[in-house]
C-alpha positions, 0 to 999 in steps of 0.5 A: 500500500503506498504512503501518502503525504499530508495533502493526500498525494502519494509520496512517490509523486512528491519525489518527482518535484525534486528531479532536475529540471532542464528548462533549456533543452539542448543548451549544454550540448550547444555550449559544448559545440561552441567550445570545439576548436576547428582545425582548418583543412590543409592542402597537399603539395603536388609532391605529397599528393603524388606520394599519397597516390602511390601509397593508395595504389599499393594498399590492399584488403587485409593490409595493416595501415595507419592513416591520417585524415580530416574528420569533421573538425580536425585531423585524426590518425587511426590504425587498423586492417583495411576492409576494402579499397573502393576505387570507383567511389574513391573511398578507403574502408578501415574496419567499419569506417569509410574514408574518402580519398580526398580527406586522407593526408598520410598513409603508413603501411606496416610490413607484413609478418 
């Protein structure tokens, strides 16, 4: 049997009035978004682009690589096994992530053992 307060309301209802109140829904996410520092995208030199192109041609499914690429607001480096190279769509699949060739700025292939 539920407990009641002096004014006849169930005690569980009374507790609800002390729950946190978010009057500004989404405010904290917006504030965090404003704090984010965006790193500008760098253009590759012609020589660097040629070197990167030669590396991309040599990458095969199953290779272990480390790739540096531009992702939303800055450069990220990830290592993993190549799931596929989609030359038609100009994308490199690293695990479940699909990386456009245009976003890649460096690739390092690891020697197979």
